[in-house]
All heavy atoms as an XYZ file, in Angstrom:
702
protein
N      27.771      5.944     -2.150
C      26.758      5.233     -2.966
C      25.332      5.792     -2.448
O      24.551      6.074     -3.337
C      26.888      3.858     -3.004
C      26.019      3.131     -3.900
S      26.708      1.485     -4.108
C      25.181      0.499     -4.244
N      25.029      5.776     -1.219
C      23.723      6.139     -0.660
C      22.615      5.228     -0.987
O      22.767      4.116     -1.413
N      21.449      5.615     -0.307
C      20.317      4.764     -0.500
C      19.607      5.053     -1.786
O      19.364      6.248     -2.176
C      19.310      5.214      0.742
C      20.060      4.805      2.062
C      18.024      4.342      0.631
C      19.361      5.264      3.322
N      19.212      3.967     -2.520
C      18.599      4.338     -3.827
C      17.075      4.788     -3.656
O      16.467      4.517     -2.605
C      18.591      2.833     -4.434
C      18.705      1.917     -3.268
C      19.483      2.631     -2.222
N      16.584      5.671     -4.475
C      15.411      6.148     -4.363
C      14.341      5.052     -4.669
O      14.574      4.113     -5.612
C      15.068      7.240     -5.435
C      15.704      8.592     -5.139
C      15.247      9.538     -6.072
C      14.429     10.675     -5.394
N      14.050     11.673     -6.341
N      13.192      4.973     -3.965
C      12.206      3.836     -4.119
C      11.633      4.022     -5.563
O      11.536      5.127     -6.000
C      11.163      4.243     -3.101
C      11.562      5.254     -2.292
C      12.835      5.825     -2.835
N      11.336      2.967     -6.168
C      10.771      2.888     -7.456
C       9.189      3.406     -7.405
O       8.531      3.054     -6.333
C      10.696      1.421     -7.979
C      10.002      1.183     -9.258
C      10.869      1.751    -10.461
O      11.957      1.947    -10.308
N      10.217      1.832    -11.562
N       8.740      4.053     -8.284
C       7.375      4.686     -8.184
C       6.484      3.582     -8.729
O       6.754      2.860     -9.876
C       7.261      5.983     -9.089
C       7.995      7.103     -8.435
C       7.958      8.339     -9.337
N       6.583      8.565     -9.480
C       6.011      9.712     -9.163
N       6.722     10.552     -8.447
N       4.684      9.940     -9.483
N       5.391      3.401     -8.078
C       4.489      2.281     -8.504
C       3.912      2.448     -9.803
O       3.623      1.469    -10.526
C       3.437      2.042     -7.235
C       2.685      0.676     -7.490
C       2.419      3.167     -7.316
C       2.071      0.157     -6.337
N       3.571      3.694    -10.192
C       2.981      3.857    -11.477
C       3.915      3.528    -12.665
O       3.377      3.286    -13.694
C       2.303      5.379    -11.658
C       3.509      6.402    -11.655
C       3.910      6.812    -10.382
O       3.687      6.229     -9.299
O       4.513      8.057    -10.273
N       5.210      3.410    -12.305
C       6.199      2.933    -13.416
C       6.273      1.438    -13.463
O       6.894      1.029    -14.348
C       7.460      3.521    -13.105
C       7.480      5.070    -13.167
O       6.642      5.680    -13.825
N       8.444      5.662    -12.493
N       5.642      0.851    -12.369
C       5.749     -0.681    -12.353
C       4.465     -1.453    -12.836
O       4.522     -2.419    -13.366
C       6.169     -1.033    -10.879
C       6.226     -2.662    -10.757
C       7.439     -0.480    -10.522
N       3.278     -0.846    -12.483
C       2.109     -1.575    -12.549
C       1.128     -0.634    -13.164
O       0.941      0.545    -12.869
C       1.578     -2.012    -11.182
C       0.658     -3.029    -11.217
C       0.965     -4.385    -11.558
C      -0.695     -2.749    -10.968
C       0.015     -5.354    -11.517
C      -1.771     -3.835    -10.934
C      -1.319     -5.045    -11.188
O      -2.328     -5.996    -11.280
N       0.184     -1.118    -13.989
C      -0.931     -0.359    -14.705
C      -2.124     -0.262    -13.690
O      -2.999     -1.133    -13.789
C      -1.385     -0.977    -15.980
C      -0.262     -1.237    -16.994
C      -0.588     -2.119    -18.207
C       0.294      0.257    -17.471
N      -2.232      0.754    -12.927
C      -3.146      0.739    -11.844
C      -4.547      0.765    -12.289
O      -5.370     -0.045    -11.935
C      -2.875      1.955    -10.903
C      -1.445      2.055    -10.474
C      -3.915      2.114     -9.854
C      -1.164      0.893     -9.505
N      -4.877      1.751    -13.213
C      -6.356      1.991    -13.666
C      -6.756      0.685    -14.359
O      -7.803      0.178    -14.152
C      -6.376      3.063    -14.571
C      -6.187      4.490    -13.924
C      -7.358      4.875    -13.159
O      -8.580      4.298    -13.274
O      -7.209      5.853    -12.342
N      -6.023      0.177    -15.281
C      -6.306     -1.012    -16.082
C      -6.474     -2.330    -15.345
O      -7.268     -3.196    -15.629
C      -5.428     -1.226    -17.300
C      -5.314      0.002    -18.241
C      -4.378      1.125    -17.883
O      -3.780      1.061    -16.697
O      -4.120      2.137    -18.617
N      -5.468     -2.499    -14.394
C      -5.572     -3.771    -13.654
C      -6.159     -3.866    -12.341
O      -6.571     -4.784    -11.966
C      -4.160     -4.107    -13.503
C      -3.261     -4.232    -14.783
C      -3.169     -5.703    -15.316
N      -2.576     -5.819    -16.602
C      -1.240     -6.030    -16.891
N      -0.415     -6.060    -15.895
N      -0.844     -6.064    -18.113
N      -6.316     -2.713    -11.615
C      -6.971     -2.624    -10.424
C      -8.188     -1.962    -10.238
O      -9.237     -2.535     -9.683
C      -5.951     -2.111     -9.376
C      -4.669     -2.836     -8.982
C      -3.943     -1.975     -8.020
C      -4.987     -4.200     -8.451
N      -8.439     -0.893    -10.836
C      -9.667      0.046    -10.641
C     -10.769     -0.569    -11.456
O     -11.921     -0.597    -11.000
C      -9.274      1.425    -10.840
C     -10.473      2.376    -10.719
C      -8.167      2.047    -10.002
N     -10.483     -0.772    -12.705
C     -11.623     -1.068    -13.515
C     -12.186     -2.439    -13.084
O     -11.528     -3.456    -12.896
C     -11.075     -1.374    -15.073
C     -10.881      0.035    -15.642
C     -10.223     -0.251    -17.020
O     -10.267     -1.349    -17.700
O      -9.621      0.763    -17.660
N     -13.569     -2.393    -12.875
C     -14.240     -3.679    -12.251
C     -14.125     -3.762    -10.780
O     -14.683     -4.742    -10.324
N     -13.496     -2.847    -10.105
C     -13.285     -3.069     -8.643
C     -14.724     -2.863     -8.059
O     -15.366     -1.663     -8.271
C     -12.290     -2.067     -8.074
C     -12.132     -2.109     -6.622
C     -11.522     -3.058     -5.897
C     -12.630     -1.026     -5.877
C     -11.347     -3.193     -4.608
C     -12.481     -1.052     -4.431
C     -11.841     -2.073     -3.863
N     -15.081     -3.655     -7.200
C     -16.437     -3.427     -6.412
C     -16.111     -2.782     -5.118
O     -15.660     -3.332     -4.177
C     -17.161     -4.826     -6.260
C     -17.527     -5.571     -7.571
C     -18.148     -6.799     -7.243
O     -18.734     -6.960     -6.120
O     -18.117     -7.690     -8.203
N     -16.382     -1.523     -5.118
C     -16.167     -0.656     -3.985
C     -17.121     -0.799     -2.816
O     -18.164      0.008     -2.869
C     -15.975      0.818     -4.485
C     -15.401      1.680     -3.197
O     -14.837      1.107     -2.290
N     -15.528      2.943     -3.374
N     -17.056     -1.738     -1.986
C     -17.854     -1.886     -0.863
C     -17.103     -1.217      0.278
O     -15.993     -0.929      0.231
C     -18.036     -3.414     -0.547
C     -18.678     -4.144     -1.736
C     -18.652     -5.574     -1.497
O     -18.369     -6.184     -0.402
O     -19.088     -6.435     -2.445
N     -17.899     -0.982      1.376
C     -17.376     -0.172      2.529
C     -15.935     -0.648      3.143
O     -15.121      0.265      3.310
C     -18.369     -0.318      3.569
C     -19.686     -0.411      2.914
C     -19.267     -1.224      1.631
N     -15.630     -1.875      3.108
C     -14.401     -2.271      3.648
C     -13.569     -2.981      2.642
O     -12.496     -3.768      3.020
C     -14.589     -3.246      4.890
C     -14.978     -2.499      6.130
C     -13.947     -1.393      6.643
O     -12.756     -1.846      6.697
N     -14.345     -0.177      6.866
N     -13.836     -2.809      1.397
C     -13.185     -3.453      0.322
C     -11.624     -2.972      0.251
O     -11.454     -1.753      0.334
C     -13.840     -3.193     -1.112
N     -10.752     -3.883      0.032
C      -9.398     -3.513     -0.065
C      -8.910     -3.593     -1.528
O      -9.144     -4.578     -2.332
C      -8.542     -4.484      0.646
O      -8.943     -4.455      2.166
C      -7.015     -4.103      0.738
N      -8.349     -2.572     -1.883
C      -7.863     -2.391     -3.244
C      -6.413     -2.860     -3.446
O      -6.119     -3.645     -4.353
C      -7.944     -0.851     -3.715
C      -7.378     -0.696     -5.211
C      -8.357     -1.208     -6.265
C      -7.080      0.801     -5.463
N      -5.620     -2.560     -2.369
C      -4.034     -2.914     -2.594
C      -3.454     -3.037     -1.238
O      -3.764     -2.266     -0.295
C      -3.451     -1.753     -3.334
C      -2.098     -1.924     -3.824
C      -1.792     -2.443     -4.960
C      -0.989     -1.543     -3.025
C      -0.508     -2.742     -5.424
C       0.299     -1.833     -3.362
C       0.504     -2.294     -4.642
N      -2.658     -4.018     -1.072
C      -1.903     -4.389      0.038
C      -0.442     -4.526     -0.233
O      -0.071     -5.388     -1.207
C      -2.319     -5.655      0.763
C      -1.529     -5.955      1.979
C      -3.884     -5.638      1.205
N       0.398     -3.774      0.378
C       1.932     -3.837      0.105
C       2.466     -4.579      1.286
O       2.573     -4.193      2.409
C       2.446     -2.519     -0.059
C       3.913     -2.502     -0.439
O       4.526     -3.617     -0.391
O       4.518     -1.413     -0.563
N       2.756     -5.903      1.159
C       3.292     -6.769      2.127
C       4.845     -6.508      2.189
O       5.513     -6.631      1.136
C       3.000     -8.137      1.960
C       3.556     -9.188      3.056
C       1.517     -8.426      1.807
N       5.364     -6.304      3.377
C       6.747     -5.923      3.483
C       7.015     -4.579      3.016
O       7.947     -4.335      2.220
N       6.120     -3.585      3.401
C       6.109     -2.115      2.755
C       7.234     -1.428      3.266
O       7.407     -0.277      2.678
C       4.784     -1.617      3.108
N       7.870     -1.801      4.280
C       8.918     -0.875      4.788
C       8.311      0.490      5.307
O       7.423      0.388      6.152
N       8.715      1.516      4.829
C       8.168      2.871      5.273
C       6.870      3.234      4.599
O       6.298      4.073      4.781
C       9.172      3.884      5.083
C      10.392      3.926      5.909
C      11.700      3.768      5.332
C      10.409      3.987      7.320
C      12.769      3.613      6.128
C      11.374      3.981      8.103
C      12.625      3.836      7.506
O      13.799      3.772      8.252
N       6.536      2.377      3.571
C       5.116      2.535      2.934
C       5.254      3.594      1.838
O       4.170      4.157      1.352
N       6.534      3.792      1.210
C       6.785      4.811      0.187
C       5.821      4.414     -1.044
O       5.339      5.483     -1.625
C       8.179      4.969     -0.172
C       9.021      5.621      1.017
C      10.243      5.116      1.302
C       8.588      6.783      1.599
C      11.038      5.656      2.207
C       9.273      7.400      2.515
C      10.500      6.826      2.915
O      11.281      7.390      3.879
N       5.778      3.238     -1.371
C       5.062      2.858     -2.603
C       3.676      3.236     -2.546
O       3.050      3.798     -3.433
C       5.163      1.399     -2.932
C       6.525      0.935     -3.523
S       6.531      1.372     -5.282
C       7.401     -0.091     -5.813
N       2.977      2.797     -1.398
C       1.504      3.012     -1.306
C       1.261      4.485     -0.996
O       0.184      4.965     -1.364
C       0.870      2.005     -0.289
C       0.868      0.725     -0.850
C       1.623      2.087      1.070
N       2.183      5.229     -0.271
C       1.955      6.614     -0.225
C       1.963      7.308     -1.528
O       1.106      8.208     -1.739
C       3.067      7.152      0.846
N       2.917      6.913     -2.279
C       2.960      7.497     -3.562
C       1.877      7.091     -4.452
O       1.267      8.022     -5.351
N       1.279      5.941     -4.320
C       0.067      5.616     -4.973
C      -1.069      6.627     -4.680
O      -1.852      6.985     -5.469
C      -0.182      4.203     -4.794
C      -1.608      3.620     -5.269
C      -1.584      3.577     -6.812
C      -1.840      2.207     -4.759
N      -1.328      6.669     -3.321
C      -2.405      7.497     -2.901
C      -2.213      9.028     -3.310
O      -3.215      9.727     -3.571
C      -2.581      7.411     -1.290
C      -3.392      6.409     -0.753
C      -4.820      6.574     -1.199
N      -5.694      5.616     -0.687
C      -6.842      5.308     -1.126
N      -7.435      5.730     -2.201
N      -7.579      4.416     -0.464
N      -0.906      9.456     -3.220
C      -0.730     10.766     -3.638
C      -0.952     11.034     -5.136
O      -1.439     12.060     -5.460
C       0.764     11.186     -3.261
C       1.112     12.659     -3.459
C       2.469     12.908     -2.982
C       2.800     14.457     -3.288
N       4.039     14.815     -2.782
N      -0.574     10.106     -5.792
C      -0.772     10.151     -7.268
C      -2.241     10.045     -7.797
O      -2.715     10.703     -8.545
C       0.046      9.084     -8.158
C      -0.088      9.061     -9.579
S       0.833      7.777    -10.185
C      -0.327      6.408     -9.842
N      -2.889      9.125     -6.966
C      -4.367      8.897     -7.297
C      -5.161      8.904     -5.970
O      -5.703      7.921     -5.401
C      -4.430      7.419     -7.925
C      -3.488      7.284     -9.117
S      -3.459      5.583     -9.734
C      -4.746      5.735    -11.019
N      -5.413     10.120     -5.458
C      -6.113     10.312     -4.230
C      -7.470      9.773     -4.132
O      -8.103      9.381     -3.175
C      -6.041     11.694     -3.817
C      -5.953     12.433     -5.158
C      -5.183     11.355     -6.005
N      -8.196      9.660     -5.271
C      -9.530      9.252     -5.301
C      -9.670      7.741     -5.677
O     -10.739      7.203     -5.949
C     -10.269      9.996     -6.497
C     -10.393     11.355     -6.152
O     -10.444     11.882     -4.927
O     -10.312     12.289     -7.078
N      -8.619      6.979     -5.576
C      -8.780      5.521     -5.744
C      -9.817      4.963     -4.754
O      -9.888      5.339     -3.677
C      -7.516      4.895     -5.478
C      -6.344      4.793     -6.522
C      -5.152      4.095     -5.975
C      -6.856      4.088     -7.813
N     -10.637      3.953     -5.307
C     -11.576      3.445     -4.345
C     -10.932      2.400     -3.390
O      -9.897      1.883     -3.710
C     -12.592      2.724     -5.288
C     -11.652      2.269     -6.485
C     -10.792      3.430     -6.518
N     -11.572      2.079     -2.304
C     -11.082      0.934     -1.384
C      -9.969      1.402     -0.481
O      -9.334      2.461     -0.555
N      -9.603      0.434      0.347
C      -8.593      0.550      1.241
C      -7.143      0.372      0.592
O      -7.028     -0.533     -0.135
C      -8.720     -0.436      2.422
C      -9.984     -0.211      3.073
C     -10.341     -1.319      4.047
N      -9.337     -1.587      5.130
C      -9.213     -2.812      5.816
N      -9.936     -3.914      5.450
N      -8.204     -2.927      6.627
N      -6.198      1.058      1.020
C      -4.802      0.897      0.558
C      -4.061      0.687      1.852
O      -4.032      1.550      2.891
C      -4.190      2.006     -0.135
C      -2.777      1.914     -0.423
C      -4.995      2.296     -1.465
N      -3.351     -0.501      2.044
C      -2.685     -0.887      3.203
C      -1.205     -1.205      2.986
O      -0.808     -1.882      2.060
C      -3.522     -2.199      3.733
C      -4.905     -1.859      3.930
C      -2.755     -2.702      5.005
C      -5.719     -3.157      4.259
N      -0.396     -0.762      3.928
C       1.082     -1.018      4.002
C       1.250     -1.975      5.207
O       0.830     -1.646      6.343
C       1.860      0.058      4.162
N       1.765     -3.153      5.028
C       2.106     -4.136      6.110
C       3.531     -4.378      6.179
O       4.297     -4.541      5.285
C       1.326     -5.325      5.776
C      -0.080     -5.471      5.737
C      -0.681     -6.819      5.367
O      -0.055     -7.557      4.646
N      -1.907     -7.188      5.929
N       3.977     -4.451      7.443
C       5.361     -4.845      7.836
C       5.484     -5.160      9.254
O       4.424     -5.073     10.002
C       6.263     -3.590      7.434
C       7.740     -4.239      7.003
O       8.341     -5.123      7.612
O       8.214     -3.774      5.884
N       6.691     -5.493      9.773
C       6.880     -5.772     11.104
C       6.749     -4.628     12.073
O       6.798     -3.436     11.466
C       8.338     -6.509     11.135
C       8.534     -7.672     10.469
C      10.053     -8.209     10.552
C       7.661     -8.793     11.078
N       6.394     -4.821     13.248
C       6.331     -3.667     14.164
C       7.353     -2.669     14.127
O       7.064     -1.398     14.247
C       6.199     -4.322     15.451
C       5.868     -5.775     15.405
C       6.465     -6.142     13.943
N       8.693     -3.004     14.073
C       9.736     -1.973     14.088
C       9.694     -1.040     12.929
O      10.085     -0.003     13.136
C      11.091     -2.689     14.245
C      11.323     -3.609     13.111
O      10.387     -4.250     12.608
N      12.562     -3.647     12.727
N       9.142     -1.498     11.830
C       9.005     -0.594     10.643
C       7.717      0.244     10.813
O       7.754      1.405     10.528
C       8.962     -1.434      9.360
C      10.284     -2.170      8.928
S      11.726     -0.991      8.938
C      11.315      0.035      7.430
N       6.662     -0.403     11.081
C       5.279      0.291     11.057
C       5.414      1.427     12.180
O       4.887      2.519     12.062
C       4.190     -0.629     11.410
C       3.928     -1.688     10.243
C       2.894     -0.024     11.668
C       3.652     -1.008      8.908
N       6.113      1.212     13.196
C       6.126      2.244     14.413
C       6.854      3.450     13.955
O       6.626      4.501     14.466
C       6.764      1.590     15.538
C       5.804      0.497     16.174
C       6.506     -0.270     17.297
O       7.730     -0.270     17.471
N       5.904     -1.027     17.940
N       7.823      3.288     13.107
C       8.630      4.406     12.638
C       8.251      5.043     11.321
O       8.757      6.099     10.863
C      10.194      4.362     12.728
C      10.573      3.039     11.679
C      10.588      3.902     14.217
C      12.071      2.929     11.633
N       7.388      4.308     10.591
C       6.993      4.749      9.160
C       6.194      6.076      9.263
O       5.391      6.263     10.187
C       6.149      3.744      8.525
N       6.508      6.952      8.455
C       5.591      8.162      8.454
C       4.207      8.035      7.972
O       3.939      7.055      7.191
C       6.359      9.087      7.365
C       7.126      8.224      6.518
C       7.382      6.942      7.368
N       3.278      8.673      8.621
C       1.865      8.695      8.323
C       1.587      9.161      6.872
O       2.112     10.324      6.594
C       1.003      9.389      9.437
C       1.321      8.767     10.764
C       0.947      7.358     10.921
C       1.157      6.875     12.271
N       2.144      5.779     12.495
N       0.837      8.518      6.200
C       0.386      9.072      4.789
C      -1.088      9.056      4.643
O      -1.710      8.033      5.096
C       1.007      8.077      3.796
N      -1.618     10.089      4.164
C      -3.138     10.201      4.092
C      -3.557      9.193      3.174
O      -3.152      8.935      2.117
C      -3.330     11.609      3.480
C      -2.128     12.448      3.622
C      -0.934     11.369      3.712
N      -4.720      8.448      3.667
C      -5.349      7.456      2.930
C      -4.691      6.119      2.849
O      -5.087      5.113      2.197
N      -3.567      5.972      3.566
C      -2.894      4.598      3.773
C      -2.992      4.102      5.152
O      -2.693      4.919      6.204
C      -1.404      4.723      3.407
C      -0.562      3.466      3.609
C      -1.214      5.299      1.996
N      -3.376      2.872      5.354
C      -3.385      2.248      6.685
C      -2.233      1.409      6.806
O      -1.738      0.599      6.017
C      -4.629      1.099      6.609
C      -6.029      1.798      6.462
C      -7.090      0.800      6.451
O      -7.067     -0.304      7.102
O      -8.033      0.874      5.548
N      -1.598      1.786      7.975
C      -0.395      0.988      8.346
C      -0.841     -0.130      9.171
O      -1.569      0.020     10.178
C       0.617      1.941      8.989
C       1.019      3.051      8.151
S       1.785      2.633      6.584
C       3.389      2.200      7.244
N      -0.316     -1.350      8.879
C      -0.728     -2.553      9.539
C       0.457     -3.388     10.000
O       1.234     -3.730      9.116
C      -1.673     -3.321      8.735
C      -2.388     -4.480      9.472
C      -3.443     -5.027      8.528
O      -3.146     -5.818      7.688
N      -4.727     -4.816      8.761
N       0.645     -3.844     11.269
C       1.618     -4.739     11.675
C       1.191     -6.155     11.050
O       0.054     -6.573     11.127
C       1.649     -4.743     13.230
C       2.226     -3.423     13.657
C       2.751     -5.919     13.578
C       2.269     -3.174     15.199
N       2.150     -6.689     10.476
C       2.002     -8.100      9.877
C       3.400     -8.787      9.577
O       4.346     -8.157      9.220
C       1.288     -8.067      8.523
C       1.081     -9.305      7.858
C       0.279    -10.310      8.304
C       1.700     -9.473      6.634
C       0.233    -11.475      7.687
C       1.611    -10.720      5.881
C       0.947    -11.703      6.392
O       0.852    -12.965      5.899
N       3.345    -10.048      9.893
C       4.334    -10.912      9.566
C       4.041    -11.954      8.616
O       3.103    -12.676      8.795
C       4.861    -11.686     10.914
C       6.018    -12.588     10.748
O       6.302    -12.995      9.546
N       6.760    -13.046     11.842
N       4.845    -11.872      7.397
C       4.376    -12.627      6.266
C       4.542    -14.094      6.402
O       4.259    -14.900      5.513
C       5.043    -12.191      4.901
C       6.463    -12.155      4.816
C       7.105    -13.376      4.587
C       7.140    -11.038      4.931
C       8.478    -13.369      4.455
C       8.475    -10.993      4.722
C       9.138    -12.309      4.554
N       5.103    -14.504      7.567
C       5.110    -15.983      7.745
C       3.921    -16.527      8.550
O       3.783    -17.596      8.900
C       6.358    -16.331      8.725
C       7.623    -16.122      7.984
C       8.574    -15.114      8.273
C       7.987    -16.920      6.905
C       9.728    -14.907      7.687
C       9.061    -16.884      6.221
C      10.106    -15.902      6.596
N       2.818    -15.595      8.781
C       1.646    -15.961      9.374
C       0.573    -15.805      8.346
O       0.749    -15.181      7.190
C       1.326    -15.049     10.613
O       1.254    -13.667     10.192
C       2.494    -15.209     11.662
N      -0.626    -16.225      8.709
C      -1.748    -16.008      7.771
C      -2.154    -14.618      7.407
O      -2.161    -13.883      8.402
C      -2.991    -16.838      8.337
C      -4.202    -16.794      7.472
C      -5.337    -17.554      7.917
O      -5.171    -18.352      8.951
O      -6.441    -17.403      7.333
N      -2.399    -14.361      6.131
C      -2.708    -13.015      5.823
C      -4.153    -12.666      6.339
O      -5.004    -13.303      6.020
C      -2.638    -12.956      4.132
C      -3.212    -11.564      3.613
C      -2.494    -10.301      4.205
O      -2.975     -9.546      4.928
N      -1.190    -10.265      3.660
N      -4.211    -11.563      7.084
C      -5.631    -11.173      7.627
C      -6.402    -10.555      6.594
O      -7.652    -10.444      6.800
C      -5.045    -10.204      8.805
C      -3.893     -9.703      8.355
C      -3.207    -10.566      7.764
N      -5.816     -9.982      5.527
C      -6.750     -9.260      4.515
C      -7.172    -10.273      3.546
O      -6.336    -10.948      2.882
C      -5.898     -8.173      3.892
C      -5.434     -7.139      4.922
C      -6.829     -7.438      2.756
C      -6.453     -6.462      5.754
N      -8.388    -10.428      3.268
C      -8.886    -11.374      2.160
C      -9.589    -10.765      1.162
O     -10.123     -9.706      1.269
C      -9.783    -12.410      2.890
C      -9.321    -13.181      4.151
C      -8.219    -14.028      3.782
C      -7.813    -14.806      4.981
N      -6.490    -15.351      4.927
């Protein structure tokens, strides 16, 4: 059966219409956070598809996932346990 391919984010969510329009791009503004991101494939695909998106794109997961996740240009990998307070506001 194998491992299923990850769903592409652009097939799930209207990025331009729902996130980018009206986004106030300040120096540390965060556009998108993927909580429980695993290897970060969704946000890496987002950045690859739309490299000029404004703001920070962050993948959050437990240390064991973040430590082995491949690095992706324009994606911040962040250790986070979703049972604790979200550090990104």
